[in-house]
N, C-alpha and C positions, 0 to 999 in steps of 0.2 A: 040740447046736447049736453051730455054729462062730462064734466071736467075730469081730467086725469092728472095725477102727480107727474111732474117732469123734472128731469135733471138737466141742468145747464151743461153745455160743452165745457171742457176744462178751461179753455181760454176765457170764456164769458164768466164762468164761476170765479176765476181769479180777478177779473175786472170788477165784478160786483162785490168784491171783498169777502166773498164766501159767507156773508152774514145771513143770507136768505135761502141757502141751498136746500134745506128740507121743506121749504114752504112753497116752492113754485108749483103751479098747476095751470093747465090750459086745455084748450079745445083747438083742434086743427093740426097743422103739419109742423111738428117740432124740428124737422130737418131744415127749416128756414133759419134756425139759429146757428147752423154750421157755416153760414156765409157772411161776408161783410154786410153790416147794417148801416143804413143812412138814418140817423136820428133826426126827427123833425120836432122842433119846439117853437111855438108862437104864442105871444100874449093874446089874451081874449079879444081885445080890441086892436085892430090894426087898419091902416089906411087901405082904401080900395086899390091903389096902385101897387101895393105890396101883394095883395091878394091876386091880382091879375098876373103880376110877374112870376109869382110862385106857381100858380096854376099853369102858366106857360111852360114851366120846367117839367111837368108831369109826363108828357109824351116821351121826352128824352129819357127820364128815369125808367119808364116802362120798357122802352126800346133797349136800354142798356141792361135790363133785367135786374135792376136795383131792388133791394128789399127795404121798404120804408118802415121804420120803427117809430112809434109815437103813441101817446095816449089818445090821440084823435079826439081831444076834448074841446079845444077852442074852435070857433066857427071856421077859421081857415084850415085848421087841421082836419076838420070834418069834411070840408070841400075837397081837400087833397085825397082823403080816404075814398070818397065816392068816385072821384076822377080816376084814381089808380085802379080801383076795382072794375069800373066800367071799361077800362082799357086792358083788362086781363093782367094787371100787374100783381106784384106780390107784397104782402103787408104783414107786419106783426103789430097787433093792437095790444098795448100794455095797459091793463086796467088798474085803477087806484082803489079797488075794492076787492073783496073776496069773490070766489067763483066756485060754485058747486054745480050749477047748471047754467048753460048759456043759451039765451034766446037770440039767435042771430037775426040781424036786420035783414030785410028782403034782399038788399044788394050784397050781403055777406054770404048768403046761403050757397050760391054757386061757387064762390071762391073757396069756401070751406070744403065743398065736395071735390073740387079740382086740386086741392092741396096748395092753394095760393095764399092762404090766410092762417095765421096762428093768433089766437086770443089767449093772452098770457097774464098771469098775476103772481105777485109775491106776497099778497095779503092773505091772511087766514080767512077761511069761509065765514067767520063770525063778523067780519067787516062788511056790512051790507050796503053802506053808502060811501060815496066819494066825499072826503072832507079836505080842507086846506092842507092838513098834515099828510094825508095819504096821497094827495095830488103832488105835493112837493117831493115826497119820497119816490113816487112813480117817475117824476121828471128827473130825479137824481139817478134812478136806474136807467132811464133812457140815455143819459149822458155816459153812464158807466158801460153800458152794453154796446153803444154805437161805435163803429170804427171811424165814422165821420158824422159831424153834427151840423145841421143847417138850422139857423135861427133867423128867419127873414124879418121878424119884427119883435123886439122885446121892449115893453114899456119901461121907461126910466123909473127906477125905484121900486119896481115890482118884485115879488118874491122870485120870479123867474130870473130877473136881472141879477139879483143877489146870489142865486144858485149858480148862474154862469160865472159870476165873478169869483165865487168860492172855488169852483172847479178850476178856473184858470190859475188861481194861486196854488192849487195842488198839482198843477201840470198833468192833467188827465191825458192819456195817450191819444184820445180821439181828436182829429183835426176839426177845427171850428170854422164855420162860415156864417158870420152874422151879417145880415143885410142882403 
């Protein structure tokens, strides 16, 4: 699927500091951006108990028609993505690389057709691979765009922990729920 340029709704543009406004592009349903977003951030390695507890929340999120925003990069985030899509929930997948054409995973195709998925990026098309720097910037954007943030497990001393601490000192308007 070919990516198209997107403009963020004014409220999200303001939260993203307006720094990336001309660069957004995506595939899928941009109307998902008009609703409150639940940002999900999880460290790559997390205990199985956290995984199970988080996956137990997915049916409630789908029933409440929540839109989950994440990079869906860590193993738990990927499990949440599959679970939400299987249950016919709504998702915004924020990439840490450029997007000119998107090859949807098998479980994403139906969601794209039904308008339940938006694949979004603020990276230029020249950025072909996810790097630490682009992943950090993507996570910063998840924090900026989400009206509520869930961080079930953040590894101590990780870049994600530092990012959350940085955000808390700036008093980002999104509510946080760590753990």
